[in-house]
C-alpha positions in Angstrom: -130.8 -38.2 -26.6 -130.5 -34.9 -28.5 -128.8 -31.8 -27.3 -128.7 -28.3 -28.8 -125.6 -26.1 -28.7 -124.8 -22.9 -30.5 -123.2 -23.3 -34.0 -119.8 -22.1 -32.9 -119.7 -24.7 -30.0 -120.9 -27.4 -32.3 -118.1 -26.6 -34.8 -115.6 -26.7 -32.0 -116.9 -30.0 -30.7 -116.8 -31.6 -34.2 -113.2 -30.3 -34.6 -112.2 -31.8 -31.2 -113.9 -35.1 -32.0 -112.2 -35.3 -35.4 -108.8 -34.5 -34.0 -109.2 -37.2 -31.3 -110.6 -39.7 -33.9 -113.8 -40.0 -31.9 -117.5 -39.7 -32.6 -119.4 -36.8 -31.1 -121.1 -39.3 -28.8 -117.8 -40.5 -27.4 -116.6 -37.0 -27.0 -119.7 -36.1 -25.0 -119.4 -39.3 -22.9 -115.7 -38.3 -22.2 -116.7 -34.8 -21.3 -119.4 -36.0 -18.9 -117.0 -38.4 -17.3 -114.4 -35.6 -16.9 -117.0 -33.4 -15.4 -118.1 -36.1 -12.9 -114.5 -36.7 -11.9 -113.8 -33.0 -11.4 -117.0 -32.7 -9.3 -115.9 -35.7 -7.1 -112.4 -34.2 -6.7 -114.0 -30.8 -5.7 -116.2 -32.6 -3.1 -113.2 -34.5 -1.8 -111.2 -31.4 -1.3 -114.1 -29.7 0.4 -114.4 -32.6 2.8 -110.7 -32.3 3.5 -111.0 -28.6 4.3 -113.9 -29.3 6.5 -111.9 -32.0 8.3 -109.0 -29.7 8.8 -111.2 -27.0 10.3 -112.8 -29.5 12.7 -109.5 -31.0 13.7 -108.0 -27.6 14.4 -111.1 -26.6 16.4 -110.7 -29.5 18.8 -106.9 -29.3 18.6 -106.2 -32.8 17.3 -102.6 -33.4 16.2 -101.7 -35.3 13.1 -100.7 -38.3 15.3 -104.2 -38.2 17.0 -105.8 -38.3 13.6 -103.6 -41.2 12.3 -104.3 -43.1 15.5 -108.1 -42.6 15.2 -108.0 -43.7 11.5 -106.1 -46.9 12.3 -108.3 -47.6 15.3 -111.3 -47.4 13.1 -110.0 -50.0 10.6 
């Protein structure tokens, strides 16, 4: 796979990889993994906010939610 980045970004990436003692390939694998983890975390928090809104709309208490979770297990 080949990617193109502006020269200043390429320089910065080479510097980061060198400082970490990694290859450019490893640096980009790490960056992709970090991006994916951040995206999953954002999705998780969005689902939490959605759940809070729905629970408030039907006036569930924290105890109600805990009970439903344990009933479902």
